[in-house]
NUKOLNU-290790 format. One record per residue (C-alpha): x, y, z; residue in three letters; chain; residue number from 1. Coordinates in steps of 0.02 Angstrom, whole numbers, padded with zeros to 5 digits. Example, Ala and Ser with C-alpha at 12.3 -4.5 7.8 and 13.67 -1.06 7.14 Angstrom:
# NUKOLNU-290790
x: 00615&y: -00225&z: 00390&res: Ala&chain: A&n: 1
x: 00684&y: -00053&z: 00357&res: Ser&chain: A&n: 2
***
This chain:
# NUKOLNU-290790
x: 05622&y: 03468&z: 05691&res: Met&chain: A&n: 1
x: 05539&y: 03353&z: 05817&res: Thr&chain: A&n: 2
x: 05363&y: 03281&z: 05790&res: Pro&chain: A&n: 3
x: 05296&y: 03392&z: 05930&res: Ile&chain: A&n: 4
x: 05370&y: 03547&z: 05849&res: Glu&chain: A&n: 5
x: 05294&y: 03496&z: 05682&res: Ala&chain: A&n: 6
x: 05122&y: 03476&z: 05760&res: Val&chain: A&n: 7
x: 05134&y: 03644&z: 05849&res: Val&chain: A&n: 8
x: 05190&y: 03735&z: 05691&res: Ile&chain: A&n: 9
x: 05048&y: 03655&z: 05592&res: Phe&chain: A&n: 10
x: 04924&y: 03707&z: 05726&res: Ala&chain: A&n: 11
x: 04994&y: 03883&z: 05725&res: Ala&chain: A&n: 12
x: 04971&y: 03889&z: 05536&res: Gly&chain: A&n: 13
x: 04792&y: 03828&z: 05555&res: Leu&chain: A&n: 14
x: 04756&y: 03965&z: 05683&res: Ala&chain: A&n: 15
x: 04845&y: 04098&z: 05580&res: Ala&chain: A&n: 16
x: 04749&y: 04052&z: 05422&res: Gly&chain: A&n: 17
x: 04585&y: 04064&z: 05516&res: Thr&chain: A&n: 18
x: 04627&y: 04228&z: 05602&res: Ile&chain: A&n: 19
x: 04698&y: 04308&z: 05445&res: Asn&chain: A&n: 20
x: 04537&y: 04274&z: 05352&res: Thr&chain: A&n: 21
x: 04430&y: 04347&z: 05490&res: Ile&chain: A&n: 22
x: 04526&y: 04493&z: 05563&res: Val&chain: A&n: 23
x: 04709&y: 04484&z: 05509&res: Gly&chain: A&n: 24
x: 04863&y: 04474&z: 05620&res: Ser&chain: A&n: 25
x: 04884&y: 04286&z: 05607&res: Gly&chain: A&n: 26
x: 05072&y: 04311&z: 05595&res: Ser&chain: A&n: 27
x: 05068&y: 04352&z: 05780&res: Leu&chain: A&n: 28
x: 05032&y: 04167&z: 05806&res: Ile&chain: A&n: 29
x: 05155&y: 04087&z: 05684&res: Thr&chain: A&n: 30
x: 05301&y: 04209&z: 05697&res: Phe&chain: A&n: 31
x: 05320&y: 04198&z: 05887&res: Pro&chain: A&n: 32
x: 05299&y: 04009&z: 05876&res: Thr&chain: A&n: 33
x: 05448&y: 03997&z: 05759&res: Leu&chain: A&n: 34
x: 05549&y: 04113&z: 05871&res: Leu&chain: A&n: 35
x: 05509&y: 04001&z: 06019&res: Ala&chain: A&n: 36
x: 05583&y: 03853&z: 05924&res: Phe&chain: A&n: 37
x: 05745&y: 03944&z: 05898&res: Gly&chain: A&n: 38
x: 05730&y: 04011&z: 05721&res: Phe&chain: A&n: 39
x: 05818&y: 04175&z: 05684&res: Arg&chain: A&n: 40
x: 05695&y: 04321&z: 05662&res: Pro&chain: A&n: 41
x: 05736&y: 04343&z: 05477&res: Leu&chain: A&n: 42
x: 05720&y: 04158&z: 05438&res: Asp&chain: A&n: 43
x: 05558&y: 04148&z: 05537&res: Ala&chain: A&n: 44
x: 05483&y: 04298&z: 05449&res: Asn&chain: A&n: 45
x: 05531&y: 04239&z: 05275&res: Val&chain: A&n: 46
x: 05471&y: 04060&z: 05302&res: Ser&chain: A&n: 47
x: 05311&y: 04122&z: 05384&res: Asn&chain: A&n: 48
x: 05269&y: 04237&z: 05238&res: Thr&chain: A&n: 49
x: 05296&y: 04098&z: 05111&res: Val&chain: A&n: 50
x: 05191&y: 03978&z: 05214&res: Gly&chain: A&n: 51
x: 05044&y: 04097&z: 05239&res: Leu&chain: A&n: 52
x: 05019&y: 04141&z: 05055&res: Val&chain: A&n: 53
x: 04916&y: 03984&z: 05017&res: Pro&chain: A&n: 54
x: 04810&y: 04020&z: 05170&res: Gly&chain: A&n: 55
x: 04775&y: 04198&z: 05111&res: Ser&chain: A&n: 56
x: 04723&y: 04129&z: 04941&res: Met&chain: A&n: 57
x: 04612&y: 04001&z: 05027&res: Ser&chain: A&n: 58
x: 04528&y: 04137&z: 05129&res: Gly&chain: A&n: 59
x: 04501&y: 04244&z: 04974&res: Ala&chain: A&n: 60
x: 04423&y: 04096&z: 04885&res: Phe&chain: A&n: 61
x: 04309&y: 04067&z: 05033&res: Gly&chain: A&n: 62
x: 04248&y: 04247&z: 05017&res: Tyr&chain: A&n: 63
x: 04217&y: 04231&z: 04829&res: Arg&chain: A&n: 64
x: 04031&y: 04274&z: 04846&res: Arg&chain: A&n: 65
x: 04073&y: 04439&z: 04929&res: Glu&chain: A&n: 66
x: 04198&y: 04480&z: 04791&res: Leu&chain: A&n: 67
x: 04067&y: 04487&z: 04653&res: Val&chain: A&n: 68
x: 04071&y: 04659&z: 04571&res: Gly&chain: A&n: 69
x: 04236&y: 04713&z: 04651&res: Gln&chain: A&n: 70
x: 04354&y: 04676&z: 04506&res: Arg&chain: A&n: 71
x: 04395&y: 04859&z: 04472&res: Ser&chain: A&n: 72
x: 04434&y: 04889&z: 04655&res: Arg&chain: A&n: 73
x: 04545&y: 04736&z: 04663&res: Ala&chain: A&n: 74
x: 04641&y: 04788&z: 04507&res: Ile&chain: A&n: 75
x: 04666&y: 04970&z: 04553&res: Ser&chain: A&n: 76
x: 04718&y: 04935&z: 04732&res: Leu&chain: A&n: 77
x: 04810&y: 04779&z: 04680&res: Gly&chain: A&n: 78
x: 04938&y: 04879&z: 04581&res: Ile&chain: A&n: 79
x: 04991&y: 04986&z: 04729&res: Ser&chain: A&n: 80
x: 04981&y: 04836&z: 04845&res: Ser&chain: A&n: 81
x: 05095&y: 04729&z: 04737&res: Ala&chain: A&n: 82
x: 05221&y: 04871&z: 04718&res: Ala&chain: A&n: 83
x: 05222&y: 04901&z: 04905&res: Gly&chain: A&n: 84
x: 05238&y: 04717&z: 04949&res: Gly&chain: A&n: 85
x: 05387&y: 04697&z: 04835&res: Leu&chain: A&n: 86
x: 05468&y: 04855&z: 04906&res: Thr&chain: A&n: 87
x: 05448&y: 04792&z: 05084&res: Gly&chain: A&n: 88
x: 05522&y: 04623&z: 05040&res: Ala&chain: A&n: 89
x: 05673&y: 04705&z: 04956&res: Val&chain: A&n: 90
x: 05702&y: 04814&z: 05110&res: Leu&chain: A&n: 91
x: 05693&y: 04661&z: 05223&res: Leu&chain: A&n: 92
x: 05825&y: 04565&z: 05125&res: Leu&chain: A&n: 93
x: 05933&y: 04718&z: 05097&res: Ala&chain: A&n: 94
x: 05941&y: 04764&z: 05282&res: Phe&chain: A&n: 95
x: 05918&y: 04601&z: 05381&res: Pro&chain: A&n: 96
x: 06015&y: 04667&z: 05531&res: Gly&chain: A&n: 97
x: 05895&y: 04812&z: 05547&res: Ala&chain: A&n: 98
x: 05748&y: 04693&z: 05547&res: Phe&chain: A&n: 99
x: 05812&y: 04593&z: 05694&res: Glu&chain: A&n: 100
x: 05838&y: 04755&z: 05790&res: Thr&chain: A&n: 101
x: 05664&y: 04824&z: 05764&res: Ile&chain: A&n: 102
x: 05563&y: 04663&z: 05778&res: Val&chain: A&n: 103
x: 05507&y: 04705&z: 05957&res: Pro&chain: A&n: 104
x: 05446&y: 04875&z: 05895&res: Ile&chain: A&n: 105
x: 05352&y: 04797&z: 05749&res: Leu&chain: A&n: 106
x: 05268&y: 04670&z: 05862&res: Ile&chain: A&n: 107
x: 05220&y: 04806&z: 05985&res: Ala&chain: A&n: 108
x: 05143&y: 04911&z: 05845&res: Val&chain: A&n: 109
x: 05049&y: 04760&z: 05780&res: Ala&chain: A&n: 110
x: 04981&y: 04720&z: 05953&res: Leu&chain: A&n: 111
x: 04919&y: 04899&z: 05973&res: Ile&chain: A&n: 112
x: 04832&y: 04887&z: 05804&res: Leu&chain: A&n: 113
x: 04749&y: 04724&z: 05853&res: Val&chain: A&n: 114
x: 04691&y: 04793&z: 06020&res: Ala&chain: A&n: 115
x: 04630&y: 04958&z: 05947&res: Ala&chain: A&n: 116
x: 04559&y: 04882&z: 05788&res: Gly&chain: A&n: 117
x: 04372&y: 04887&z: 05830&res: Pro&chain: A&n: 118
x: 04375&y: 05065&z: 05900&res: Arg&chain: A&n: 119
x: 04485&y: 05123&z: 05757&res: Leu&chain: A&n: 120
x: 04367&y: 05053&z: 05626&res: Ser&chain: A&n: 121
x: 04214&y: 05129&z: 05710&res: Lys&chain: A&n: 122
x: 04296&y: 05299&z: 05727&res: Ala&chain: A&n: 123
x: 04355&y: 05300&z: 05548&res: Leu&chain: A&n: 124
x: 04186&y: 05242&z: 05483&res: Ala&chain: A&n: 125
x: 04112&y: 05408&z: 05537&res: Arg&chain: A&n: 126
x: 04221&y: 05493&z: 05408&res: His&chain: A&n: 127
x: 04177&y: 05377&z: 05264&res: Arg&chain: A&n: 128
x: 04143&y: 05473&z: 05104&res: His&chain: A&n: 129
x: 04087&y: 05437&z: 04927&res: Ala&chain: A&n: 130
x: 04164&y: 05296&z: 04826&res: Glu&chain: A&n: 131
x: 04344&y: 05346&z: 04796&res: Ser&chain: A&n: 132
x: 04444&y: 05185&z: 04789&res: His&chain: A&n: 133
x: 04537&y: 05247&z: 04634&res: Arg&chain: A&n: 134
x: 04594&y: 05408&z: 04716&res: Ser&chain: A&n: 135
x: 04778&y: 05436&z: 04744&res: Trp&chain: A&n: 136
x: 04766&y: 05456&z: 04934&res: Pro&chain: A&n: 137
x: 04702&y: 05278&z: 04956&res: Leu&chain: A&n: 138
x: 04828&y: 05212&z: 04830&res: Ala&chain: A&n: 139
x: 04971&y: 05295&z: 04923&res: Val&chain: A&n: 140
x: 04909&y: 05234&z: 05092&res: Leu&chain: A&n: 141
x: 04890&y: 05058&z: 05025&res: Phe&chain: A&n: 142
x: 05065&y: 05064&z: 04953&res: Phe&chain: A&n: 143
x: 05134&y: 05113&z: 05124&res: Ala&chain: A&n: 144
x: 05032&y: 04976&z: 05208&res: Thr&chain: A&n: 145
x: 05095&y: 04850&z: 05081&res: Ala&chain: A&n: 146
x: 05275&y: 04901&z: 05114&res: Val&chain: A&n: 147
x: 05247&y: 04859&z: 05296&res: Tyr&chain: A&n: 148
x: 05161&y: 04698&z: 05242&res: Gly&chain: A&n: 149
x: 05306&y: 04642&z: 05133&res: Gly&chain: A&n: 150
x: 05429&y: 04687&z: 05272&res: Tyr&chain: A&n: 151
x: 05340&y: 04610&z: 05421&res: Phe&chain: A&n: 152
x: 05151&y: 04610&z: 05401&res: Gly&chain: A&n: 153
x: 05076&y: 04569&z: 05572&res: Ala&chain: A&n: 154
x: 04925&y: 04683&z: 05595&res: Gly&chain: A&n: 155
x: 04922&y: 04729&z: 05410&res: Met&chain: A&n: 156
x: 04743&y: 04667&z: 05392&res: Gly&chain: A&n: 157
x: 04683&y: 04786&z: 05528&res: Ile&chain: A&n: 158
x: 04759&y: 04934&z: 05434&res: Ile&chain: A&n: 159
x: 04686&y: 04878&z: 05269&res: Met&chain: A&n: 160
x: 04510&y: 04859&z: 05338&res: Ile&chain: A&n: 161
x: 04521&y: 05030&z: 05419&res: Ala&chain: A&n: 162
x: 04575&y: 05111&z: 05255&res: Leu&chain: A&n: 163
x: 04441&y: 05023&z: 05155&res: Leu&chain: A&n: 164
x: 04311&y: 05076&z: 05283&res: Thr&chain: A&n: 165
x: 04359&y: 05258&z: 05259&res: Ile&chain: A&n: 166
x: 04369&y: 05262&z: 05070&res: Phe&chain: A&n: 167
x: 04247&y: 05129&z: 05009&res: Val&chain: A&n: 168
x: 04063&y: 05135&z: 05059&res: Pro&chain: A&n: 169
x: 04020&y: 04951&z: 05062&res: Asp&chain: A&n: 170
x: 03978&y: 04811&z: 05183&res: Gly&chain: A&n: 171
x: 04112&y: 04748&z: 05302&res: Ile&chain: A&n: 172
x: 04102&y: 04570&z: 05237&res: Gln&chain: A&n: 173
x: 04132&y: 04628&z: 05058&res: Arg&chain: A&n: 174
x: 04276&y: 04738&z: 05114&res: Leu&chain: A&n: 175
x: 04348&y: 04593&z: 05211&res: Asn&chain: A&n: 176
x: 04342&y: 04486&z: 05055&res: Gly&chain: A&n: 177
x: 04435&y: 04622&z: 04958&res: Leu&chain: A&n: 178
x: 04560&y: 04633&z: 05101&res: Lys&chain: A&n: 179
x: 04597&y: 04448&z: 05085&res: Asn&chain: A&n: 180
x: 04629&y: 04463&z: 04899&res: Val&chain: A&n: 181
x: 04748&y: 04610&z: 04922&res: Leu&chain: A&n: 182
x: 04837&y: 04523&z: 05067&res: Ala&chain: A&n: 183
x: 04864&y: 04372&z: 04955&res: Ser&chain: A&n: 184
x: 04942&y: 04485&z: 04825&res: Leu&chain: A&n: 185
x: 05055&y: 04576&z: 04948&res: Ile&chain: A&n: 186
x: 05117&y: 04417&z: 05030&res: Asn&chain: A&n: 187
x: 05126&y: 04331&z: 04862&res: Gly&chain: A&n: 188
x: 05246&y: 04453&z: 04779&res: Val&chain: A&n: 189
x: 05353&y: 04456&z: 04937&res: Ala&chain: A&n: 190
x: 05354&y: 04266&z: 04941&res: Ala&chain: A&n: 191
x: 05415&y: 04255&z: 04760&res: Val&chain: A&n: 192
x: 05566&y: 04360&z: 04805&res: Leu&chain: A&n: 193
x: 05597&y: 04262&z: 04966&res: Phe&chain: A&n: 194
x: 05589&y: 04097&z: 04872&res: Ile&chain: A&n: 195
x: 05715&y: 04162&z: 04746&res: Ala&chain: A&n: 196
x: 05845&y: 04232&z: 04865&res: Val&chain: A&n: 197
x: 05782&y: 04219&z: 05045&res: Gly&chain: A&n: 198
x: 05823&y: 04095&z: 05186&res: Pro&chain: A&n: 199
x: 05663&y: 03992&z: 05171&res: Val&chain: A&n: 200
x: 05648&y: 03839&z: 05284&res: His&chain: A&n: 201
x: 05539&y: 03732&z: 05173&res: Trp&chain: A&n: 202
x: 05486&y: 03608&z: 05306&res: Asp&chain: A&n: 203
x: 05418&y: 03751&z: 05410&res: Val&chain: A&n: 204
x: 05339&y: 03841&z: 05262&res: Ala&chain: A&n: 205
x: 05252&y: 03681&z: 05206&res: Leu&chain: A&n: 206
x: 05178&y: 03646&z: 05378&res: Leu&chain: A&n: 207
x: 05115&y: 03825&z: 05393&res: Ile&chain: A&n: 208
x: 05046&y: 03818&z: 05215&res: Ala&chain: A&n: 209
x: 04945&y: 03659&z: 05246&res: Ile&chain: A&n: 210
x: 04878&y: 03726&z: 05410&res: Gly&chain: A&n: 211
x: 04838&y: 03898&z: 05340&res: Ser&chain: A&n: 212
x: 04745&y: 03827&z: 05189&res: Ile&chain: A&n: 213
x: 04628&y: 03734&z: 05307&res: Leu&chain: A&n: 214
x: 04619&y: 03886&z: 05419&res: Gly&chain: A&n: 215
x: 04571&y: 03997&z: 05273&res: Gly&chain: A&n: 216
x: 04418&y: 03890&z: 05240&res: Gln&chain: A&n: 217
x: 04373&y: 03885&z: 05424&res: Ile&chain: A&n: 218
x: 04389&y: 04073&z: 05435&res: Gly&chain: A&n: 219
x: 04278&y: 04099&z: 05283&res: Ala&chain: A&n: 220
x: 04140&y: 03986&z: 05351&res: Thr&chain: A&n: 221
x: 04131&y: 03943&z: 05535&res: Val&chain: A&n: 222
x: 04256&y: 04077&z: 05588&res: Gly&chain: A&n: 223
x: 04137&y: 04220&z: 05553&res: Arg&chain: A&n: 224
x: 04032&y: 04161&z: 05700&res: Arg&chain: A&n: 225
x: 04175&y: 04157&z: 05824&res: Leu&chain: A&n: 226
x: 04184&y: 04301&z: 05949&res: Pro&chain: A&n: 227
x: 04310&y: 04426&z: 05883&res: Ala&chain: A&n: 228
x: 04362&y: 04484&z: 06059&res: Pro&chain: A&n: 229
x: 04417&y: 04306&z: 06102&res: Ala&chain: A&n: 230
x: 04523&y: 04297&z: 05945&res: Leu&chain: A&n: 231
x: 04602&y: 04465&z: 05979&res: Arg&chain: A&n: 232
x: 04640&y: 04415&z: 06158&res: Leu&chain: A&n: 233
x: 04728&y: 04257&z: 06100&res: Ala&chain: A&n: 234
x: 04831&y: 04356&z: 05974&res: Ile&chain: A&n: 235
x: 04880&y: 04485&z: 06103&res: Ile&chain: A&n: 236
x: 04931&y: 04353&z: 06230&res: Cys&chain: A&n: 237
x: 05043&y: 04263&z: 06107&res: Val&chain: A&n: 238
x: 05116&y: 04427&z: 06048&res: Gly&chain: A&n: 239
x: 05155&y: 04482&z: 06225&res: Leu&chain: A&n: 240
x: 05245&y: 04318&z: 06258&res: Ile&chain: A&n: 241
x: 05350&y: 04344&z: 06101&res: Ala&chain: A&n: 242
x: 05384&y: 04524&z: 06149&res: Glu&chain: A&n: 243
x: 05444&y: 04473&z: 06323&res: Ala&chain: A&n: 244
x: 05554&y: 04336&z: 06251&res: Arg&chain: A&n: 245
x: 05637&y: 04456&z: 06129&res: Leu&chain: A&n: 246
x: 05664&y: 04594&z: 06257&res: Leu&chain: A&n: 247
x: 05735&y: 04475&z: 06387&res: Leu&chain: A&n: 248
x: 05846&y: 04378&z: 06265&res: Ala&chain: A&n: 249
***
């Protein structure tokens, strides 16, 4: 790895940590960056997941005030989230060839989720009902979302916020704090498996980790004041570049 590549990967981790804490989809910054530097999709995904876990934890810590009184939610949704994250990670390692084939599809889906995120959340908010975070429909939906998160994960935060908006009548900042905790759990269980048996590039993971830890704090403080449309536009642009590179390769 050249010094320039190291700086770019660190910067990508910083941006991803910030974006993950605010809106999610930070992997659409780091993952395409690693692809651009010649890493295989599987190696890039595994190393990216391991590197972003500390950033997710940093973002969750930054939202600690909003997490007060949400322990029961975190525990009940955490069970299905952890199970789904581990399932997705197992599927990724069991069928690596399939992952490389469907990466363009996954990126496209994630980009659609990022672009449609605000409208989706507003539309779903109209159907919000009484507190039901322990109900089986939400648990099942979170399990499915966590499977996707353990397998790939870009855009997972958008899905999680949408689901929480439907099922949990609470403020968006408190729900975002809960989202960060659950994302840490999903990525964390996947990362444990990847560390044990996956092709982790530790130099890459460490650079992303350092950057994402700083980004998590930025996202939890200054990042809330940044215009969300500008962040989404940046994510979409990077994702489109990655999509074009994969399709034309």
